[in-house]
N, C-alpha and C positions, 0 to 999 in steps of 0.2 A: 289686402287693405290698401286703400288709396289715400295717401297723405295730401291734404288740401292746404294746410297752412301751418307754419312753424315759426315761433319766435322764442329766443333764449332769454329768459328773464329770471333772476333768482327769486324763488317763491318757496315758502315752507309749507303752506297749506293750500289745497286745491279743491275745486268742485268739478263735477262732470255733468254736462248737459247732453241728453240723448234725444234725437229725433227718430222715432221708431215707426217705420212704414211697412207696408205689406211686402214690398219687394226689396227695399234697402234700408239700412240703418246708418245714420250719421251721428257722430258724437264728437264733442270737443271738451278739452280740459282747460280750466281757467284758474287764475288766482282769485282771491276774495275781492279784488277790485273789478272783476267782471271781464277783464281782458282775456280773450281766447288765445291760448299759446300754441295749441296743436289740435288738428282735426283729422278724423279718419272716416272713411266710408267703406262699407262692405255689404254684400247681399244679406238680406234677412234669412235666417235659418229656414230651409225648405218647408218644414212642417210647422215652423213657429211654435206656438203653444209652449209646452214645458221646455223646449229647446232654447227659448229666449233667455232663461236664467244663465246657463253656462255661456251662451254667446255674449250676453251683455257683461257678465263678470269678466270674461277674457278681454273684452274691448276696453273696459275701465282699466284693467291691469296693463294693457298695451299702451294706453294713453299716459298712464303714470310713468311707465318705463321710458316713454318718448321724451319726457321732460326731466329725466334723470332721477326719478323717485320710484316709490312703490305704492301699492294700494293703501297702506297705512297713512299716507299723507293726504289722501282724499277724504274730506270730511262730510260730503253729501253728494248724492247723485239725483238728478231730476230726469224723468223719462216722459216725453210727450208722445202719446200714441193715438192712433186713429180710432178713438172710442170714447166712452164716457167713464171716467175714473170712479170706482166704487171704493170709498174709504173703508167700509166694513170688510169687504172681501180682499182688498188690496189688488184688484185686477181691473181690467178694462171691460166694460159692458158695451153691447151694441158695437162690436169690433169685428165685423166679418172678414177683414183683411189680415187679422193677426192670428188666425188659427184657433184651435180649441184651447180656451183659457180656463175652463172649469176644472175643478179638482186640485188647484194649487193657487197660492197667493203670490203673484209676481213681485209685489213690493216686499212682503215678508221674506220670501225666499232669496231675493236679491240682497236684502239687508243682512241676512245670515251669511251669505256667501262673501259679501264685501266688507262687513264689519262696520258699516256706517249707515246713517239714515238715507232712505230712498223715498222720493215723493213722485206720484204719478199725476199727470195732467193731460188733458186733451191736446192733441198736436196743434190744432189751430189756435187754441188759447195761448200756448207758449209762443207761437209766432206773433200773436197780438202783443204779448209782453215784450218780445224783441223789438217790435215797432215802437212800443211805448218808450223804451229806454234809449234806443239807438236810431230810431227812424222818424216817422211823422210825429211821434210823441214829443219831440223836441219843440214842436210848434203848436200841437193840438192836445187838449186835455181829454177829449172824448172822440172816439171813432169806432167804426166796425171794420175789422179785418176779415175779408171774405176770401177764403182759400178755395181755388178751383183746380182740381187735378184728378187724381184717382177718384175723388168724391168732391163734395162741397160742404163747407162748414163756415161758421162765423165765430170769431172771437170778439167779444164786446168789451171795450175799454170805456168806462163811464167815470168822469171826474178822476181820471188817472188811476182807477182801480179796475181790475178784471172782474166782470160780472159773469159768474159761471152758472147762476140759477140755483134753485133750492136743492136740487140733487145732482148738480154738475152737468146738466144736459142743455143749458142755454146755448143757442147757436147751432143746434143740430137741424139746420134748415133743409137738409136733404129730405126730411119727412114732411115738408110743407105739401098740402094736398093739391098740387097742380103739377103739370108736366106730363107724367104718365097717369094712368087711371088709379086714383087713390083707393078705389074699392077692390082693385084686383090684388089678391093675396101675393102675387108675384112682385108687387111693388112695395111690399111691407118689409122686406129684408133690409134694403138700404134706403128706401123712401122714394116716393113718386118723382120729386124734383131731381134727386140724384140719378135716377134712371135716365134722365134726358140731358144732364149736364156733365156726368162723369166722363173721363177721358175716352173710355171705350165707346160711349154713345156717339161721339163725333165720327169715328170710323164706321160704325154701324149705319148711321144716317147716310153717309157717303155711299156705302156699298148698296144700300137699298134704293138709291136714286136711279132713275130709269137709264141714264147714260153712263153710270159708273161701272166699275169692275164687278165681276161675279162675287157673290158673298164669300166664297172660299179665299178670295184675294183681299179681304177686308184690310185696309191700311190702318196703322195706328194714328193717333192724333197728330203727331209731329209730321207725318207724311201728308195728312190732309192740309195742314197749314202750308207745307211746301207746295202742294199742288194748287192751292188757292193763290199762292204768290206767283205761280206760273200761268195764272189765268183760267184755271179749270172752274167752270161755272157750278158744277156739282159740289166741289169742295167749298167754294164761296157760299153756296146755299146752306151747307151743313154748319159752317161757322156762323152764319147769320142767325140760324136757329139756336145755336149755342148762346149767342149774344142776347137773343130775345128772352130766353129763360133766365139768364143771369139778371137781366134788367127787371124781370118780374120779381125775382127774389129780392133785389135791392129795394124795390118799391114796397114790397110787403114788410121787410125789416124796418124800413123807415116809418111805416105807418104805426108800428108798435113801439119802436125804440127811439127813433129820430136822433141818431148819433151825431149828425152834423157833417160827417165825412165817411166815405167808404174807401178802404184801401184794398186793392186787388192783389192777391198773392197766389202761390202755387204754380205748378208748371204750366197750367193753361191760363190762369188768371193774370199772370204777368206778361202774357203775349200782347205786345203793343197793337197787333192787328185787330184785337177784339175791342179796344177801347172806343174807337169811333162808332162801330155798330151798336155797342151797348148804350152809348149816349144817344144815338139815333132812336133806339127803341124806348128809352126813357122819355124822350121828347114825345113820341107817339103815345106814351102812357100818361102824358100830362105832367111829367116830373123832370123837366129839363133843368130845374133848379138844383137837383141833387149833385153834390160835389163828389166826383169819383177820380181817384188817382191810382197809379200802380205803385206797389211796394218799393220803397227806397232800398230795402235790404235784400229783397229777392230770396234766394235759398239760404241766406245767412240768418234770416229772422228766427226760425225755430231753435237753432243752437243758441243764439243770443238770449232768447227768452228762457230756455231751459236752464242755462247757466245762472240767470238772475233768480229763477225759482229755487235752484239748488243753494245759492248764497243765502236766500231768505231762510231756507230750512236749516242751514248750518248755523246761522246766527240766532235762531230762536232760543236754544238753551241758554246762551249767554244773556239774552235779553230777559229771560225769566229769572236768572240768578241775580241780574242787576236790579230787578224790581223786587 
């Protein structure tokens, strides 16, 4: 486990926020005031799926121990995952990076193991909530948080409320029908747009370029950014293609939602090198007026949002009793 942050504050009740990814899981423990006291990061269980329950249970226990308490003092946990939360099954749907989730209820099994309420939400939606409470939301009531990293997704904040859609799938823009061939079944698993903007696509484009390295030496996205910074024209071309498809996505979202502001997040979306080419492509698309900024919170946004969601979950019973 990698400790990221620690602060010693006397607190009697806690919540835990979890950012669950396909390769790593990050979690933080906070008091009911929302202040994160301690954070940890570890690799996601190799096979994920059912192994997520013991892994997340142990992580919550470790966080509680880190602040001098135990799991009994944690009153709610919120998990943001790369998928669409299904309230009926208590698991994430359309979550190809989280392993096999059929046959068990992640939320119910975690609640049984932890002894307190557990709420699931899309990982980009919780990042949007983090921005609402601790980032651009301090100045804006509506915005679209666009996360680009392993995949692409949007969290919509409209009039200071998260809009998740009728079934929780609002913002799954990886399935927009452009980028890759939308009629090719191979594009249906994670979506045509995601096929061309996901982190692995940056390296594949570079490797496929005529002057680039052989396919077996395909670099990752970070290396392509580094090579572009050193003046590699093939790397620069791959990143320009990335910027193009992100710009297409922003223009499409604006045509439907018109959020007023786009906030770029995720490991790729927060790269400052992409901001100028994205704006250049939006100008070519006739939408130079769209306001685009980089997330103020960066990697802190998902934990901040998950903590806020857990606090809401923890306070619900009290609110019902008061009413």
